[in-house]
PDB file with one MODEL, atoms N, CA, C and O in Angstrom:
MODEL        1
ATOM      1  N   MET A   1     -17.537 -16.903  -9.393  1.00  0.00           N
ATOM      2  CA  MET A   1     -17.003 -18.292  -9.858  1.00  0.00           C
ATOM      3  C   MET A   1     -15.811 -18.539  -8.943  1.00  0.00           C
ATOM      4  O   MET A   1     -15.135 -17.602  -8.519  1.00  0.00           O
ATOM      5  N   ASN A   2     -15.551 -19.868  -8.632  1.00  0.00           N
ATOM      6  CA  ASN A   2     -14.448 -20.145  -7.243  1.00  0.00           C
ATOM      7  C   ASN A   2     -13.291 -21.118  -8.547  1.00  0.00           C
ATOM      8  O   ASN A   2     -13.501 -21.430  -9.719  1.00  0.00           O
ATOM      9  N   ILE A   3     -12.328 -21.299  -7.813  1.00  0.00           N
ATOM     10  CA  ILE A   3     -11.277 -21.395  -8.600  1.00  0.00           C
ATOM     11  C   ILE A   3     -11.376 -23.196  -9.187  1.00  0.00           C
ATOM     12  O   ILE A   3     -10.507 -23.722  -9.882  1.00  0.00           O
ATOM     13  N   ASP A   4     -12.084 -23.584  -8.912  1.00  0.00           N
ATOM     14  CA  ASP A   4     -12.427 -24.846 -10.067  1.00  0.00           C
ATOM     15  C   ASP A   4     -13.029 -24.620 -10.518  1.00  0.00           C
ATOM     16  O   ASP A   4     -13.421 -25.784 -10.603  1.00  0.00           O
ATOM     17  N   LYS A   5     -13.798 -24.046 -11.142  1.00  0.00           N
ATOM     18  CA  LYS A   5     -14.364 -23.513 -12.578  1.00  0.00           C
ATOM     19  C   LYS A   5     -13.413 -22.509 -12.946  1.00  0.00           C
ATOM     20  O   LYS A   5     -13.533 -22.052 -14.083  1.00  0.00           O
ATOM     21  N   ALA A   6     -12.484 -22.068 -12.215  1.00  0.00           N
ATOM     22  CA  ALA A   6     -11.722 -20.875 -13.462  1.00  0.00           C
ATOM     23  C   ALA A   6     -10.719 -22.112 -13.855  1.00  0.00           C
ATOM     24  O   ALA A   6     -10.294 -22.149 -15.010  1.00  0.00           O
ATOM     25  N   ILE A   7     -10.377 -23.013 -13.021  1.00  0.00           N
ATOM     26  CA  ILE A   7      -9.604 -23.726 -13.793  1.00  0.00           C
ATOM     27  C   ILE A   7     -10.255 -24.412 -14.590  1.00  0.00           C
ATOM     28  O   ILE A   7      -9.412 -24.405 -15.487  1.00  0.00           O
ATOM     29  N   LYS A   8     -11.170 -25.073 -15.047  1.00  0.00           N
ATOM     30  CA  LYS A   8     -12.188 -25.584 -15.708  1.00  0.00           C
ATOM     31  C   LYS A   8     -12.250 -24.500 -17.328  1.00  0.00           C
ATOM     32  O   LYS A   8     -12.111 -24.783 -18.518  1.00  0.00           O
ATOM     33  N   ARG A   9     -12.537 -23.168 -16.558  1.00  0.00           N
ATOM     34  CA  ARG A   9     -13.011 -22.268 -18.255  1.00  0.00           C
ATOM     35  C   ARG A   9     -11.333 -21.964 -18.777  1.00  0.00           C
ATOM     36  O   ARG A   9     -11.267 -22.056 -20.003  1.00  0.00           O
ATOM     37  N   ALA A  10     -10.292 -21.704 -18.277  1.00  0.00           N
ATOM     38  CA  ALA A  10      -9.246 -21.698 -18.812  1.00  0.00           C
ATOM     39  C   ALA A  10      -8.412 -22.958 -19.314  1.00  0.00           C
ATOM     40  O   ALA A  10      -7.421 -22.829 -20.033  1.00  0.00           O
ATOM     41  N   CYS A  11      -8.869 -24.121 -18.898  1.00  0.00           N
ATOM     42  CA  CYS A  11      -8.283 -24.715 -19.527  1.00  0.00           C
ATOM     43  C   CYS A  11      -9.135 -25.167 -20.950  1.00  0.00           C
ATOM     44  O   CYS A  11      -8.582 -26.059 -21.592  1.00  0.00           O
ATOM     45  N   GLU A  12     -10.133 -24.760 -21.379  1.00  0.00           N
ATOM     46  CA  GLU A  12     -10.957 -24.358 -22.194  1.00  0.00           C
ATOM     47  C   GLU A  12     -10.193 -23.939 -23.800  1.00  0.00           C
ATOM     48  O   GLU A  12     -10.428 -24.425 -24.907  1.00  0.00           O
ATOM     49  N   GLU A  13      -9.188 -22.825 -23.388  1.00  0.00           N
ATOM     50  CA  GLU A  13      -8.402 -21.863 -24.116  1.00  0.00           C
ATOM     51  C   GLU A  13      -7.580 -22.647 -25.102  1.00  0.00           C
ATOM     52  O   GLU A  13      -6.888 -23.550 -24.631  1.00  0.00           O
ATOM     53  N   PRO A  14      -7.542 -22.375 -26.801  1.00  0.00           N
ATOM     54  CA  PRO A  14      -6.888 -23.172 -27.087  1.00  0.00           C
ATOM     55  C   PRO A  14      -5.115 -23.449 -27.260  1.00  0.00           C
ATOM     56  O   PRO A  14      -4.575 -24.266 -28.006  1.00  0.00           O
ATOM     57  N   THR A  15      -4.559 -22.628 -26.455  1.00  0.00           N
ATOM     58  CA  THR A  15      -3.015 -22.626 -25.940  1.00  0.00           C
ATOM     59  C   THR A  15      -2.992 -23.111 -24.605  1.00  0.00           C
ATOM     60  O   THR A  15      -4.051 -23.176 -23.980  1.00  0.00           O
ATOM     61  N   LEU A  16      -1.815 -23.495 -24.038  1.00  0.00           N
ATOM     62  CA  LEU A  16      -1.273 -23.534 -22.745  1.00  0.00           C
ATOM     63  C   LEU A  16      -1.432 -21.920 -22.280  1.00  0.00           C
ATOM     64  O   LEU A  16      -2.177 -21.620 -21.347  1.00  0.00           O
ATOM     65  N   LEU A  17      -0.487 -20.693 -23.187  1.00  0.00           N
ATOM     66  CA  LEU A  17      -0.415 -19.773 -22.839  1.00  0.00           C
ATOM     67  C   LEU A  17      -1.982 -18.891 -22.829  1.00  0.00           C
ATOM     68  O   LEU A  17      -2.556 -18.170 -22.012  1.00  0.00           O
ATOM     69  N   ASP A  18      -2.238 -19.322 -24.002  1.00  0.00           N
ATOM     70  CA  ASP A  18      -4.023 -18.236 -23.690  1.00  0.00           C
ATOM     71  C   ASP A  18      -4.565 -19.140 -21.775  1.00  0.00           C
ATOM     72  O   ASP A  18      -5.043 -18.341 -20.969  1.00  0.00           O
ATOM     73  N   ALA A  19      -4.486 -20.033 -21.489  1.00  0.00           N
ATOM     74  CA  ALA A  19      -4.761 -20.429 -20.917  1.00  0.00           C
ATOM     75  C   ALA A  19      -4.572 -20.261 -19.410  1.00  0.00           C
ATOM     76  O   ALA A  19      -5.377 -20.133 -18.488  1.00  0.00           O
ATOM     77  N   LEU A  20      -3.083 -20.310 -19.475  1.00  0.00           N
ATOM     78  CA  LEU A  20      -2.513 -19.074 -18.070  1.00  0.00           C
ATOM     79  C   LEU A  20      -2.075 -18.004 -18.234  1.00  0.00           C
ATOM     80  O   LEU A  20      -1.118 -17.526 -17.625  1.00  0.00           O
ATOM     81  N   SER A  21      -3.025 -17.235 -19.485  1.00  0.00           N
ATOM     82  CA  SER A  21      -3.334 -15.395 -19.587  1.00  0.00           C
ATOM     83  C   SER A  21      -4.656 -15.439 -18.741  1.00  0.00           C
ATOM     84  O   SER A  21      -4.829 -15.044 -17.588  1.00  0.00           O
ATOM     85  N   TRP A  22      -5.600 -16.058 -19.668  1.00  0.00           N
ATOM     86  CA  TRP A  22      -6.522 -16.381 -19.003  1.00  0.00           C
ATOM     87  C   TRP A  22      -6.772 -16.687 -17.293  1.00  0.00           C
ATOM     88  O   TRP A  22      -7.661 -16.003 -16.785  1.00  0.00           O
ATOM     89  N   VAL A  23      -6.213 -17.440 -16.596  1.00  0.00           N
ATOM     90  CA  VAL A  23      -6.051 -17.584 -15.506  1.00  0.00           C
ATOM     91  C   VAL A  23      -5.828 -16.500 -14.398  1.00  0.00           C
ATOM     92  O   VAL A  23      -6.470 -16.188 -13.395  1.00  0.00           O
ATOM     93  N   CYS A  24      -4.637 -16.037 -14.983  1.00  0.00           N
ATOM     94  CA  CYS A  24      -4.064 -14.820 -14.159  1.00  0.00           C
ATOM     95  C   CYS A  24      -4.670 -13.384 -14.209  1.00  0.00           C
ATOM     96  O   CYS A  24      -4.343 -12.555 -13.360  1.00  0.00           O
ATOM     97  N   VAL A  25      -5.769 -13.019 -15.447  1.00  0.00           N
ATOM     98  CA  VAL A  25      -6.472 -12.093 -15.212  1.00  0.00           C
ATOM     99  C   VAL A  25      -7.966 -12.393 -15.204  1.00  0.00           C
ATOM    100  O   VAL A  25      -8.760 -11.653 -15.785  1.00  0.00           O
ATOM    101  N   TRP A  26      -8.345 -13.497 -14.535  1.00  0.00           N
ATOM    102  CA  TRP A  26      -9.251 -14.100 -13.228  1.00  0.00           C
ATOM    103  C   TRP A  26      -8.780 -14.200 -11.682  1.00  0.00           C
ATOM    104  O   TRP A  26      -9.483 -14.003 -10.691  1.00  0.00           O
ATOM    105  N   GLU A  27      -7.430 -14.550 -11.727  1.00  0.00           N
ATOM    106  CA  GLU A  27      -7.400 -14.291 -10.626  1.00  0.00           C
ATOM    107  C   GLU A  27      -7.003 -12.431 -10.101  1.00  0.00           C
ATOM    108  O   GLU A  27      -7.223 -11.995  -8.971  1.00  0.00           O
ATOM    109  N   SER A  28      -6.413 -11.639 -11.228  1.00  0.00           N
ATOM    110  CA  SER A  28      -6.510 -10.429 -11.033  1.00  0.00           C
ATOM    111  C   SER A  28      -7.295  -9.594  -9.978  1.00  0.00           C
ATOM    112  O   SER A  28      -7.293  -9.163  -8.825  1.00  0.00           O
ATOM    113  N   GLU A  29      -8.091  -9.672 -11.376  1.00  0.00           N
ATOM    114  CA  GLU A  29      -9.735  -9.180 -10.736  1.00  0.00           C
ATOM    115  C   GLU A  29     -10.032 -10.010  -9.688  1.00  0.00           C
ATOM    116  O   GLU A  29     -10.617  -9.427  -8.775  1.00  0.00           O
ATOM    117  N   ARG A  30      -9.844 -11.067  -9.530  1.00  0.00           N
ATOM    118  CA  ARG A  30     -10.388 -11.740  -7.687  1.00  0.00           C
ATOM    119  C   ARG A  30      -9.521 -10.753  -6.848  1.00  0.00           C
ATOM    120  O   ARG A  30     -10.103  -9.857  -6.237  1.00  0.00           O
ATOM    121  N   ALA A  31      -8.244 -10.856  -6.785  1.00  0.00           N
ATOM    122  CA  ALA A  31      -7.526 -10.070  -5.653  1.00  0.00           C
ATOM    123  C   ALA A  31      -7.961  -8.490  -5.769  1.00  0.00           C
ATOM    124  O   ALA A  31      -8.314  -7.842  -4.784  1.00  0.00           O
ATOM    125  N   ILE A  32      -7.896  -7.997  -6.993  1.00  0.00           N
ATOM    126  CA  ILE A  32      -8.477  -6.576  -6.983  1.00  0.00           C
ATOM    127  C   ILE A  32      -9.608  -5.950  -6.371  1.00  0.00           C
ATOM    128  O   ILE A  32      -9.703  -4.797  -5.948  1.00  0.00           O
ATOM    129  N   ALA A  33     -10.619  -7.053  -6.385  1.00  0.00           N
ATOM    130  CA  ALA A  33     -11.799  -7.356  -5.496  1.00  0.00           C
ATOM    131  C   ALA A  33     -11.980  -7.048  -4.591  1.00  0.00           C
ATOM    132  O   ALA A  33     -12.560  -6.086  -4.088  1.00  0.00           O
ATOM    133  N   GLN A  34     -11.075  -8.532  -3.996  1.00  0.00           N
ATOM    134  CA  GLN A  34     -10.775  -8.614  -2.516  1.00  0.00           C
ATOM    135  C   GLN A  34     -10.370  -7.262  -1.849  1.00  0.00           C
ATOM    136  O   GLN A  34     -10.710  -6.900  -0.723  1.00  0.00           O
ATOM    137  N   ALA A  35      -9.410  -6.420  -2.932  1.00  0.00           N
ATOM    138  CA  ALA A  35      -8.573  -5.611  -2.298  1.00  0.00           C
ATOM    139  C   ALA A  35      -8.924  -4.310  -1.949  1.00  0.00           C
ATOM    140  O   ALA A  35      -8.358  -3.621  -1.101  1.00  0.00           O
ATOM    141  N   ARG A  36     -10.015  -3.957  -2.731  1.00  0.00           N
ATOM    142  CA  ARG A  36     -11.096  -3.133  -2.911  1.00  0.00           C
ATOM    143  C   ARG A  36     -12.430  -2.856  -1.429  1.00  0.00           C
ATOM    144  O   ARG A  36     -13.020  -1.951  -0.839  1.00  0.00           O
ATOM    145  N   PHE A  37     -12.298  -4.337  -1.459  1.00  0.00           N
ATOM    146  CA  PHE A  37     -13.474  -4.875  -0.453  1.00  0.00           C
ATOM    147  C   PHE A  37     -12.679  -4.061   0.937  1.00  0.00           C
ATOM    148  O   PHE A  37     -12.830  -2.893   1.294  1.00  0.00           O
ATOM    149  N   ASN A  38     -11.879  -5.039   1.495  1.00  0.00           N
ATOM    150  CA  ASN A  38     -10.547  -4.937   2.033  1.00  0.00           C
ATOM    151  C   ASN A  38     -10.305  -3.972   2.537  1.00  0.00           C
ATOM    152  O   ASN A  38     -10.107  -4.092   3.746  1.00  0.00           O
ATOM    153  N   PHE A  39     -10.176  -2.427   1.912  1.00  0.00           N
ATOM    154  CA  PHE A  39      -9.878  -1.130   2.144  1.00  0.00           C
ATOM    155  C   PHE A  39     -10.533  -0.467   2.761  1.00  0.00           C
ATOM    156  O   PHE A  39     -10.334   0.278   3.720  1.00  0.00           O
ATOM    157  N   GLY A  40     -11.885  -0.911   1.839  1.00  0.00           N
ATOM    158  CA  GLY A  40     -12.793  -0.114   2.219  1.00  0.00           C
ATOM    159  C   GLY A  40     -13.396   0.121   3.439  1.00  0.00           C
ATOM    160  O   GLY A  40     -14.045   1.137   3.686  1.00  0.00           O
ATOM    161  N   SER A  41     -13.121  -1.154   4.520  1.00  0.00           N
ATOM    162  CA  SER A  41     -13.684  -1.713   5.504  1.00  0.00           C
ATOM    163  C   SER A  41     -12.384  -1.428   6.674  1.00  0.00           C
ATOM    164  O   SER A  41     -12.289  -1.773   7.851  1.00  0.00           O
ATOM    165  N   GLY A  42     -11.518  -0.699   5.842  1.00  0.00           N
ATOM    166  CA  GLY A  42     -10.619  -0.144   6.922  1.00  0.00           C
ATOM    167  C   GLY A  42      -9.374  -1.598   7.396  1.00  0.00           C
ATOM    168  O   GLY A  42      -8.723  -1.565   8.440  1.00  0.00           O
ATOM    169  N   SER A  43      -9.292  -2.676   6.442  1.00  0.00           N
ATOM    170  CA  SER A  43      -8.197  -3.878   7.024  1.00  0.00           C
ATOM    171  C   SER A  43      -7.068  -3.513   6.975  1.00  0.00           C
ATOM    172  O   SER A  43      -6.729  -2.493   6.376  1.00  0.00           O
ATOM    173  N   ASN A  44      -6.111  -4.438   7.728  1.00  0.00           N
ATOM    174  CA  ASN A  44      -4.779  -3.315   7.751  1.00  0.00           C
ATOM    175  C   ASN A  44      -4.112  -4.169   6.609  1.00  0.00           C
ATOM    176  O   ASN A  44      -2.911  -3.944   6.463  1.00  0.00           O
ATOM    177  N   GLY A  45      -4.758  -5.252   5.645  1.00  0.00           N
ATOM    178  CA  GLY A  45      -4.052  -6.090   4.661  1.00  0.00           C
ATOM    179  C   GLY A  45      -3.667  -7.254   5.140  1.00  0.00           C
ATOM    180  O   GLY A  45      -3.283  -7.997   4.237  1.00  0.00           O
ATOM    181  N   ALA A  46      -3.602  -7.809   6.399  1.00  0.00           N
ATOM    182  CA  ALA A  46      -3.307  -8.638   6.853  1.00  0.00           C
ATOM    183  C   ALA A  46      -4.161 -10.143   6.434  1.00  0.00           C
ATOM    184  O   ALA A  46      -3.701 -11.272   6.600  1.00  0.00           O
ATOM    185  N   GLY A  47      -5.456  -9.816   5.878  1.00  0.00           N
ATOM    186  CA  GLY A  47      -6.448 -10.930   5.498  1.00  0.00           C
ATOM    187  C   GLY A  47      -6.444 -11.064   3.724  1.00  0.00           C
ATOM    188  O   GLY A  47      -7.336 -11.761   3.241  1.00  0.00           O
ATOM    189  N   TRP A  48      -5.690 -10.561   3.010  1.00  0.00           N
ATOM    190  CA  TRP A  48      -5.285 -10.604   1.935  1.00  0.00           C
ATOM    191  C   TRP A  48      -4.643 -11.480   1.213  1.00  0.00           C
ATOM    192  O   TRP A  48      -3.414 -11.518   1.272  1.00  0.00           O
ATOM    193  N   ASP A  49      -5.483 -12.497   0.256  1.00  0.00           N
ATOM    194  CA  ASP A  49      -4.463 -13.240   0.063  1.00  0.00           C
ATOM    195  C   ASP A  49      -4.783 -13.437  -1.246  1.00  0.00           C
ATOM    196  O   ASP A  49      -5.988 -13.479  -1.494  1.00  0.00           O
ATOM    197  N   THR A  50      -3.420 -13.674  -2.853  1.00  0.00           N
ATOM    198  CA  THR A  50      -3.338 -14.173  -3.795  1.00  0.00           C
ATOM    199  C   THR A  50      -2.883 -15.775  -4.054  1.00  0.00           C
ATOM    200  O   THR A  50      -2.440 -16.507  -3.169  1.00  0.00           O
ATOM    201  N   CYS A  51      -3.060 -16.105  -5.263  1.00  0.00           N
ATOM    202  CA  CYS A  51      -3.289 -17.851  -5.423  1.00  0.00           C
ATOM    203  C   CYS A  51      -2.368 -18.238  -6.579  1.00  0.00           C
ATOM    204  O   CYS A  51      -2.109 -19.410  -6.853  1.00  0.00           O
ATOM    205  N   PHE A  52      -1.884 -17.171  -7.247  1.00  0.00           N
ATOM    206  CA  PHE A  52      -1.312 -16.859  -8.510  1.00  0.00           C
ATOM    207  C   PHE A  52      -0.760 -18.091  -8.880  1.00  0.00           C
ATOM    208  O   PHE A  52      -1.044 -18.718  -9.900  1.00  0.00           O
ATOM    209  N   LYS A  53      -0.001 -18.396  -8.055  1.00  0.00           N
ATOM    210  CA  LYS A  53       0.828 -20.494  -7.994  1.00  0.00           C
ATOM    211  C   LYS A  53      -0.236 -21.012  -7.955  1.00  0.00           C
ATOM    212  O   LYS A  53      -0.504 -21.569  -9.019  1.00  0.00           O
ATOM    213  N   VAL A  54      -1.117 -21.106  -7.078  1.00  0.00           N
ATOM    214  CA  VAL A  54      -1.995 -22.609  -7.357  1.00  0.00           C
ATOM    215  C   VAL A  54      -2.611 -22.507  -8.810  1.00  0.00           C
ATOM    216  O   VAL A  54      -2.710 -23.364  -9.687  1.00  0.00           O
ATOM    217  N   CYS A  55      -2.871 -21.599  -8.788  1.00  0.00           N
ATOM    218  CA  CYS A  55      -3.713 -20.905 -10.229  1.00  0.00           C
ATOM    219  C   CYS A  55      -3.092 -21.413 -11.271  1.00  0.00           C
ATOM    220  O   CYS A  55      -3.729 -22.150 -12.024  1.00  0.00           O
ATOM    221  N   LEU A  56      -1.575 -21.091 -11.553  1.00  0.00           N
ATOM    222  CA  LEU A  56      -1.467 -21.709 -12.869  1.00  0.00           C
ATOM    223  C   LEU A  56      -0.447 -22.953 -12.754  1.00  0.00           C
ATOM    224  O   LEU A  56       0.145 -23.447 -13.713  1.00  0.00           O
ATOM    225  N   LYS A  57      -0.356 -23.333 -11.532  1.00  0.00           N
ATOM    226  CA  LYS A  57       0.011 -24.993 -11.258  1.00  0.00           C
ATOM    227  C   LYS A  57      -1.391 -25.689 -11.820  1.00  0.00           C
ATOM    228  O   LYS A  57      -1.388 -26.717 -12.498  1.00  0.00           O
ATOM    229  N   CYS A  58      -1.867 -25.403 -11.666  1.00  0.00           N
ATOM    230  CA  CYS A  58      -3.834 -26.317 -11.670  1.00  0.00           C
ATOM    231  C   CYS A  58      -3.653 -26.413 -13.233  1.00  0.00           C
ATOM    232  O   CYS A  58      -3.513 -27.377 -13.986  1.00  0.00           O
ATOM    233  N   VAL A  59      -3.710 -25.020 -13.444  1.00  0.00           N
ATOM    234  CA  VAL A  59      -3.979 -25.336 -15.364  1.00  0.00           C
ATOM    235  C   VAL A  59      -2.872 -26.094 -15.984  1.00  0.00           C
ATOM    236  O   VAL A  59      -2.998 -26.773 -17.003  1.00  0.00           O
ATOM    237  N   MET A  60      -1.679 -25.926 -15.250  1.00  0.00           N
ATOM    238  CA  MET A  60      -0.605 -27.021 -16.486  1.00  0.00           C
ATOM    239  C   MET A  60      -0.976 -27.907 -15.977  1.00  0.00           C
ATOM    240  O   MET A  60      -0.522 -28.814 -16.675  1.00  0.00           O
ATOM    241  N   GLU A  61      -1.808 -28.583 -14.789  1.00  0.00           N
ATOM    242  CA  GLU A  61      -1.432 -29.801 -14.601  1.00  0.00           C
ATOM    243  C   GLU A  61      -2.856 -30.125 -15.177  1.00  0.00           C
ATOM    244  O   GLU A  61      -2.961 -31.349 -15.249  1.00  0.00           O
ATOM    245  N   GLN A  62      -3.926 -29.529 -15.588  1.00  0.00           N
ATOM    246  CA  GLN A  62      -5.176 -29.646 -15.975  1.00  0.00           C
ATOM    247  C   GLN A  62      -5.077 -29.529 -17.202  1.00  0.00           C
ATOM    248  O   GLN A  62      -5.988 -30.101 -17.800  1.00  0.00           O
ATOM    249  N   TYR A  63      -4.402 -29.063 -17.783  1.00  0.00           N
ATOM    250  CA  TYR A  63      -4.199 -28.468 -19.375  1.00  0.00           C
ATOM    251  C   TYR A  63      -3.853 -30.057 -20.252  1.00  0.00           C
ATOM    252  O   TYR A  63      -4.517 -30.426 -21.220  1.00  0.00           O
ATOM    253  N   SER A  64      -2.917 -30.687 -19.778  1.00  0.00           N
ATOM    254  CA  SER A  64      -2.747 -31.493 -20.857  1.00  0.00           C
ATOM    255  C   SER A  64      -3.411 -32.621 -20.500  1.00  0.00           C
ATOM    256  O   SER A  64      -3.358 -33.563 -21.291  1.00  0.00           O
ATOM    257  N   SER A  65      -4.159 -32.774 -19.271  1.00  0.00           N
ATOM    258  CA  SER A  65      -4.806 -33.808 -18.778  1.00  0.00           C
ATOM    259  C   SER A  65      -6.012 -34.440 -19.936  1.00  0.00           C
ATOM    260  O   SER A  65      -6.326 -33.636 -20.813  1.00  0.00           O
ATOM    261  N   PRO A  66      -6.693 -35.820 -19.982  1.00  0.00           N
ATOM    262  CA  PRO A  66      -7.770 -35.957 -21.160  1.00  0.00           C
ATOM    263  C   PRO A  66      -8.683 -35.802 -20.551  1.00  0.00           C
ATOM    264  O   PRO A  66      -9.792 -35.829 -21.085  1.00  0.00           O
TER     265      PRO A  66
ENDMDL
END
């Protein structure tokens, strides 16, 4: 699932708190999978990324939008 689909899915939750929680769990799972893959490939971590701030901002902007 890409970030756009994750934001859309999160915004289906009944409350903003639930939506923010949902997207945090999604981003955690994505980041953990990336870290496990990169750890196994011998990467030094320089290419690892997370985007919690972007996820939270997008959910907050889109949750209240019609």
